[in-house]
C-alpha positions as CSV (number, residue, x, y, z in Angstrom):
1,M,15.6,26.7,45.4
2,E,16.6,29.7,43.2
3,E,20.0,28.0,42.6
4,N,18.2,24.9,41.2
5,K,16.0,27.1,38.9
6,N,19.1,28.9,37.6
7,S,20.9,25.6,36.9
8,K,17.8,24.4,34.9
9,A,17.7,27.6,32.9
10,K,21.5,27.4,32.1
11,R,21.5,23.8,30.7
12,R,20.4,23.8,27.1
13,C,19.9,21.2,24.3
14,S,23.0,21.3,22.1
15,F,20.8,20.7,19.0
16,C,17.8,23.1,19.3
17,G,19.1,25.4,22.0
18,R,16.1,25.2,24.3
19,T,16.6,25.3,28.1
20,E,15.8,22.4,30.4
21,S,12.7,24.2,31.7
22,E,11.3,24.5,28.1
23,V,11.6,20.8,27.2
24,G,10.3,17.5,28.8
25,F,13.8,16.4,29.9
26,L,17.5,16.6,28.9
27,I,19.8,13.7,28.3
28,T,23.3,14.7,29.4
29,G,26.4,13.6,27.6
30,I,30.2,14.4,28.1
31,N,30.2,17.7,26.2
32,G,26.6,18.5,25.6
33,C,22.9,17.6,26.1
34,I,20.0,16.5,23.9
35,C,16.3,17.0,24.6
36,D,13.6,14.3,24.3
37,S,12.1,16.0,21.1
38,C,15.5,16.1,19.3
39,A,16.2,12.5,20.4
40,D,12.9,11.4,18.7
41,Q,13.7,13.3,15.5
42,A,17.2,11.8,15.5
43,Y,15.8,8.3,15.8
44,E,13.4,8.9,12.8
45,I,16.3,10.3,10.7
46,V,18.4,7.2,11.5
47,Q,15.5,4.9,10.6
48,E,14.9,6.7,7.3
49,A,18.6,6.5,6.4
50,L,18.7,2.8,7.1
51,R,15.6,2.2,5.0
52,Q,17.2,4.1,2.1
53,R,20.3,2.0,2.3
54,G,18.3,-1.1,2.4
55,N,19.8,-2.2,5.7
56,A,16.6,-2.0,7.7
57,S,16.3,-4.4,10.6
58,D,13.5,-6.4,9.1
59,D,15.5,-7.9,6.2
60,L,14.1,-11.2,4.9
61,N,15.4,-14.5,6.3
62,L,14.0,-17.8,4.9
63,K,14.2,-19.5,8.4
64,E,12.1,-16.8,10.0
65,L,9.5,-16.6,7.3
66,P,6.1,-18.1,7.9
67,K,5.6,-21.4,6.0
68,P,2.5,-21.9,3.8
69,K,0.7,-23.9,6.5
70,E,1.5,-21.2,9.1
71,I,0.1,-18.5,6.7
72,K,-3.1,-20.5,6.2
73,D,-3.5,-21.0,10.0
74,F,-3.2,-17.2,10.4
75,L,-5.9,-16.6,7.7
76,D,-8.1,-19.2,9.4
77,Q,-8.3,-17.0,12.5
78,Y,-10.0,-14.2,10.5
79,V,-11.6,-15.8,7.5
80,I,-14.1,-18.7,7.6
81,G,-13.8,-21.5,5.0
82,Q,-12.4,-20.8,1.5
83,D,-9.6,-23.4,2.0
84,D,-8.7,-23.6,-1.7
85,A,-8.2,-19.8,-2.0
86,K,-6.2,-19.7,1.2
87,R,-3.9,-22.5,0.0
88,Y,-3.2,-20.7,-3.3
89,L,-2.6,-17.4,-1.5
90,S,-0.3,-19.0,1.1
91,V,1.8,-20.8,-1.5
92,A,2.0,-17.7,-3.7
93,V,3.2,-15.5,-0.9
94,Y,5.8,-18.0,0.3
95,N,7.1,-18.6,-3.2
96,H,7.3,-14.8,-3.6
97,Y,9.6,-14.6,-0.6
98,K,11.8,-17.5,-2.0
99,R,12.1,-15.6,-5.3
100,L,13.3,-12.5,-3.4
101,L,15.8,-14.6,-1.4
102,Q,17.2,-16.5,-4.4
103,P,21.0,-15.8,-4.6
104,K,21.9,-13.7,-7.6
105,D,24.8,-16.0,-8.5
106,E,22.4,-18.9,-9.0
107,A,21.2,-17.6,-12.4
108,D,21.0,-21.1,-14.1
109,V,17.3,-21.4,-12.9
110,E,15.4,-18.2,-12.7
111,I,12.2,-18.5,-10.7
112,E,9.3,-16.8,-12.5
113,K,6.5,-15.1,-10.4
114,S,3.0,-16.5,-10.5
115,N,0.4,-13.8,-10.4
116,I,-3.0,-14.9,-9.0
117,I,-6.6,-14.1,-9.9
118,M,-9.3,-14.9,-7.4
119,V,-12.9,-15.2,-8.6
120,G,-15.9,-15.2,-6.2
121,S,-19.3,-13.6,-5.7
122,T,-19.7,-10.5,-3.5
123,G,-19.3,-10.9,0.2
124,T,-17.3,-14.2,0.1
125,G,-14.1,-12.7,1.5
126,K,-11.7,-11.7,-1.4
127,T,-10.8,-8.3,0.0
128,L,-10.8,-9.6,3.6
129,L,-8.3,-12.3,2.6
130,A,-6.0,-9.5,1.2
131,R,-6.4,-7.3,4.2
132,T,-5.7,-10.2,6.6
133,I,-2.6,-11.4,4.8
134,A,-1.2,-7.9,4.8
135,K,-0.9,-8.1,8.6
136,L,1.5,-11.0,8.3
137,L,3.8,-9.8,5.5
138,H,7.4,-8.6,5.7
139,V,7.2,-6.8,2.4
140,P,5.2,-3.6,1.3
141,F,1.6,-4.5,0.5
142,T,-1.1,-2.3,-1.0
143,I,-4.8,-2.8,-2.1
144,V,-5.9,-0.8,-5.1
145,D,-9.2,-0.5,-6.8
146,A,-9.5,-1.2,-10.6
147,T,-12.8,0.7,-10.9
148,V,-11.1,4.1,-11.0
149,L,-8.5,3.3,-13.6
150,T,-8.8,4.7,-17.2
151,E,-6.5,5.0,-20.2
152,A,-3.9,7.8,-20.1
153,G,-5.4,11.1,-21.1
154,Y,-8.9,10.4,-19.8
155,V,-10.6,11.4,-16.5
156,G,-9.8,8.9,-13.9
157,E,-6.5,7.4,-12.5
158,D,-3.7,6.2,-14.8
159,I,-2.5,2.6,-14.5
160,E,0.8,3.9,-13.0
161,S,-1.1,5.1,-9.9
162,I,-1.1,1.5,-8.7
163,L,2.6,1.7,-8.2
164,T,2.3,5.2,-6.7
165,R,0.4,3.6,-3.8
166,L,3.0,0.9,-3.4
167,L,5.8,3.5,-3.3
168,Q,3.9,5.4,-0.6
169,V,3.6,2.3,1.5
170,A,7.3,1.7,1.1
171,D,8.1,5.3,2.2
172,Y,9.3,6.0,-1.4
173,N,12.1,3.4,-1.0
174,V,12.2,2.1,-4.6
175,A,14.2,-1.1,-3.7
176,E,11.6,-2.0,-1.1
177,A,8.7,-1.3,-3.4
178,E,10.2,-3.4,-6.2
179,R,9.7,-6.5,-4.0
180,G,6.2,-5.7,-2.8
181,I,2.8,-7.3,-3.3
182,V,-0.2,-5.5,-5.0
183,F,-3.8,-6.6,-4.6
184,I,-5.9,-5.3,-7.5
185,D,-9.6,-5.4,-6.4
186,E,-12.6,-5.4,-8.7
187,I,-10.6,-6.6,-11.6
188,D,-13.8,-7.7,-13.3
189,K,-14.9,-4.0,-13.7
190,I,-12.2,-3.5,-16.5
191,A,-13.7,-6.3,-18.6
192,R,-14.2,-5.5,-22.3
193,K,-17.6,-3.9,-22.8
194,G,-18.2,-5.2,-26.3
195,D,-17.5,-8.3,-28.3
196,N,-15.6,-6.5,-31.1
197,P,-12.3,-5.1,-29.8
198,S,-11.8,-2.5,-32.5
199,I,-15.0,-0.6,-33.2
200,T,-15.1,1.8,-30.2
201,R,-12.8,3.2,-27.6
202,D,-13.1,1.3,-24.3
203,V,-11.2,3.7,-22.0
204,S,-12.0,2.0,-18.7
205,G,-12.2,-1.6,-20.0
206,E,-9.9,-3.1,-22.6
207,G,-7.7,0.1,-22.7
208,V,-6.9,-0.5,-19.0
209,Q,-6.2,-4.2,-19.6
210,Q,-3.7,-3.3,-22.3
211,G,-2.0,-0.8,-19.9
212,L,-1.8,-3.5,-17.2
213,L,0.1,-5.9,-19.4
214,K,3.5,-4.3,-18.9
215,L,2.9,-4.1,-15.1
216,L,2.0,-7.7,-14.7
217,E,4.7,-9.1,-17.0
218,G,7.6,-7.1,-15.5
219,S,9.1,-3.9,-17.0
220,V,10.5,-0.6,-15.9
221,V,7.6,1.9,-15.4
222,N,8.0,5.6,-14.8
223,V,5.8,6.3,-11.7
224,P,4.6,9.8,-10.6
225,P,5.4,9.8,-6.9
226,Q,2.4,12.1,-6.0
227,G,-0.2,10.8,-8.5
228,G,-0.6,11.6,-12.1
229,R,-2.4,14.8,-13.2
230,K,-2.4,17.0,-10.1
231,H,1.4,17.5,-10.1
232,P,2.4,17.5,-13.8
233,D,5.9,18.9,-13.1
234,Q,7.0,16.2,-10.7
235,K,10.1,14.0,-11.4
236,M,9.1,10.5,-12.3
237,I,10.5,7.5,-10.4
238,P,11.5,4.4,-12.4
239,V,10.2,1.2,-10.8
240,N,10.9,-2.3,-12.1
241,T,7.8,-4.5,-11.7
242,K,9.7,-7.8,-12.4
243,N,9.6,-8.9,-8.7
244,I,6.3,-7.3,-7.7
245,L,3.6,-10.0,-7.1
246,F,0.1,-9.1,-8.4
247,I,-3.0,-10.7,-6.8
248,C,-6.3,-9.8,-8.5
249,G,-9.8,-10.3,-7.2
250,G,-13.2,-9.8,-8.7
251,A,-16.9,-10.9,-8.3
252,F,-17.4,-11.5,-12.1
253,D,-21.1,-11.3,-11.6
254,G,-22.9,-13.4,-14.2
255,I,-19.8,-15.6,-15.1
256,E,-21.8,-18.7,-13.9
257,R,-23.8,-18.4,-17.2
258,K,-20.6,-18.6,-19.2
259,I,-19.5,-21.6,-17.2
260,A,-22.9,-23.3,-17.6
261,Q,-22.8,-22.7,-21.4
262,R,-19.4,-24.3,-21.6
263,L,-20.4,-27.3,-19.4
264,N,-23.7,-27.9,-21.3
265,T,-22.1,-28.2,-24.7
266,N,-23.6,-31.3,-26.3
267,V,-21.3,-33.9,-27.7
268,V,-22.0,-35.2,-31.2
269,G,-20.9,-38.6,-32.3
270,Y,-19.6,-41.7,-30.5
271,N,-18.6,-39.8,-27.3
272,A,-22.3,-38.8,-26.8
273,A,-23.1,-42.2,-25.4
274,K,-20.6,-41.8,-22.6
275,E,-21.8,-41.0,-19.1
276,Q,-21.7,-37.3,-18.4
277,V,-20.0,-36.1,-15.2
278,K,-22.5,-34.9,-12.6
279,I,-22.3,-31.1,-12.2
280,D,-23.0,-29.3,-8.9
281,R,-25.5,-26.6,-10.2
282,S,-25.5,-24.8,-6.8
283,N,-21.7,-23.9,-7.1
284,L,-20.7,-23.5,-10.7
285,M,-17.8,-21.3,-9.7
286,Q,-15.7,-24.3,-8.8
287,Y,-15.6,-25.3,-12.5
288,I,-14.1,-21.9,-13.7
289,A,-11.5,-22.1,-16.4
290,P,-9.4,-19.4,-18.2
291,Q,-11.8,-19.6,-21.2
292,D,-14.7,-18.4,-19.0
293,L,-12.7,-15.3,-18.1
294,K,-12.1,-14.7,-21.8
295,A,-15.8,-15.0,-22.5
296,F,-16.6,-12.6,-19.7
297,G,-14.4,-9.9,-21.3
298,L,-10.7,-10.3,-20.1
299,I,-8.3,-10.3,-23.0
300,P,-6.2,-13.4,-23.6
301,E,-2.9,-11.6,-22.9
302,I,-3.9,-10.5,-19.4
303,I,-5.3,-14.0,-18.6
304,G,-1.9,-15.5,-19.6
305,R,-0.1,-13.1,-17.2
306,L,-2.4,-14.3,-14.3
307,P,-1.5,-18.0,-14.5
308,V,-2.9,-19.1,-11.1
309,L,-6.7,-19.1,-11.1
310,T,-8.6,-19.9,-7.9
311,Y,-12.2,-19.4,-6.8
312,L,-14.1,-18.7,-3.6
313,N,-17.1,-20.7,-2.6
314,P,-20.5,-19.1,-2.1
315,L,-21.3,-18.9,1.6
316,D,-23.8,-21.4,2.9
317,R,-25.8,-21.3,6.2
318,V,-23.1,-22.9,8.2
319,A,-20.4,-20.6,7.0
320,L,-22.6,-17.5,7.6
321,R,-23.4,-18.7,11.1
322,N,-19.7,-19.1,11.9
323,I,-18.8,-15.8,10.4
324,L,-21.1,-14.1,12.8
325,T,-19.3,-15.2,16.0
326,E,-16.1,-17.2,15.3
327,P,-13.4,-15.0,13.7
328,K,-11.2,-12.7,15.9
329,N,-12.9,-9.7,14.3
330,S,-16.4,-11.2,14.0
331,I,-19.3,-8.9,13.5
332,I,-20.9,-9.7,16.9
333,R,-17.6,-9.2,18.7
334,Q,-17.3,-5.8,17.1
335,Y,-20.7,-4.6,18.4
336,V,-20.1,-6.2,21.8
337,K,-16.9,-4.1,22.0
338,L,-18.8,-0.9,20.9
339,F,-21.3,-1.4,23.8
340,E,-18.5,-2.4,26.2
341,M,-16.9,1.0,25.6
342,D,-20.1,2.6,27.1
343,G,-20.0,0.2,30.0
344,V,-22.8,-2.0,28.7
345,K,-22.7,-5.8,28.3
346,L,-24.4,-6.7,25.1
347,E,-25.8,-10.3,24.6
348,F,-27.7,-12.0,21.8
349,Q,-30.0,-15.0,22.3
350,P,-28.8,-18.0,20.2
351,E,-32.0,-18.0,18.1
352,V,-31.3,-14.4,17.0
353,F,-28.2,-15.7,15.1
354,E,-30.3,-18.1,13.2
355,Y,-32.8,-15.4,12.3
356,I,-29.9,-13.1,11.1
357,V,-28.6,-16.0,8.9
358,D,-32.1,-16.6,7.4
359,K,-32.3,-12.9,6.4
360,A,-28.8,-12.9,5.0
361,M,-29.6,-16.0,2.8
362,E,-32.7,-14.2,1.6
363,Y,-30.8,-11.0,0.7
364,K,-27.9,-13.0,-1.1
365,L,-25.3,-10.4,-0.1
366,G,-22.8,-12.8,1.5
367,A,-21.1,-11.7,4.7
368,R,-21.8,-8.0,4.0
369,G,-25.5,-8.8,4.3
370,L,-24.9,-10.0,7.9
371,R,-23.5,-6.6,9.0
372,S,-26.4,-4.6,7.5
373,I,-28.9,-6.9,9.3
374,V,-27.2,-6.7,12.7
375,E,-26.9,-2.9,12.2
376,T,-30.6,-2.6,11.5
377,I,-31.5,-4.8,14.6
378,I,-29.5,-2.8,17.1
379,M,-29.6,0.7,15.6
380,D,-32.2,1.9,18.1
381,A,-30.3,0.4,21.0
382,M,-27.1,2.2,19.8
383,F,-28.9,5.4,19.7
384,E,-30.7,5.3,23.0
385,I,-28.5,3.3,25.4
386,P,-25.5,5.6,25.6
387,S,-27.8,8.2,27.2
388,Q,-29.4,5.8,29.7
389,K,-28.0,4.2,32.9
390,I,-28.0,0.6,31.6
391,D,-25.2,-1.9,32.2
392,H,-26.8,-4.9,30.4
393,F,-28.8,-5.3,27.2
394,V,-30.1,-8.6,25.7
395,V,-31.2,-8.9,22.1
396,T,-34.1,-11.3,21.9
397,L,-35.7,-12.9,18.9
398,D,-38.9,-10.9,19.3
399,Y,-36.9,-7.7,19.5
400,A,-34.9,-8.6,16.4
401,K,-38.1,-9.3,14.4
402,E,-39.7,-6.1,15.6
403,Q,-36.7,-4.0,14.6
404,M,-36.5,-5.6,11.1
405,G,-40.2,-5.1,10.7
406,K,-40.0,-1.4,11.6
407,A,-37.1,-0.9,9.2
408,N,-38.9,-2.6,6.3
409,L,-42.1,-0.7,7.0
410,S,-40.3,2.7,7.1
411,R,-38.7,1.9,3.7
412,L,-42.1,1.0,2.2
413,Q,-43.5,4.3,3.5
414,T,-40.7,6.4,2.1
415,A,-40.8,4.6,-1.3
């Protein structure tokens, strides 16, 4: 027994020098040993070296890439409806791959990138589409928020911070980042604040749009690897945005009025007698055109660099009802899972779903409204049940109405 202990103490890792008794286990070679910890570190070093050389195992291959229909089928599992937006996104991502795989010797036809702008009211699924498609991609993907961006020199984030996020996702591999995809959320929040572009400084509006032009078009941008102002002495990394696909999304709250004004323009003269096309007043977003974005406050130069314009439909009763239960990560499934982790089986009566949808339609918050309503209904249950010995809980219509009534009453009392 002592001899066995001594032999363990004698054998050491050839890299870190620790004995066999001090590590998990030793892998023995011809002239040395390596411990499990050093083996893990060696693997990480090799992977990092391969990434820097651009020889990583997940290189793009056109035959293995998901086709547009396959991308849309994947999105259908998580996002209800919005077929037009899904088709545009699927085609854009697939074409982005084809641009990256185009042989460099075929320079007679250079494929230009088609940046996208998605317009849709709050809670219709713009950000969810972006998050879902990121799971499927073979290239670096990041979601950035336009609300924090300001002109250089003002409090806020510089435009270059968009590419800082992409670099971080790509582990600071510039070649990988240069073929990535960026989703810029809340693009409507950088709309021009006034009609006259030259009277006042608009540091978080038109100023940011001007700064975005060079990114969207394609140019070499010096990117601060750790963010802009906190590390002023850092060495800048040049990144070429020529092959980076930009997808923009925004609610553009109130743009329906701009669309309505354009559609209601009276025709004077002989054409006035012609039959006017019937307009669906309940969904004006489907008639959106680039001139409506210009009227809202986006400058013409930035609209021109976002050539693909698509819209998301407002959610009707059927869509909201399906969102509650159908997707893989549906709201109801999430709460069922939360209760399941406490050993409790959570059930909802079918009429409760209809009640939740009624309330969501009343609040006009889209799919986000569904979550807040469900949270309100089962908040008390989530508070009390983990401390009780219950293995089954059913949410009835009466219980749901009671909980919503209590919540509304408490808000009235505190107001």
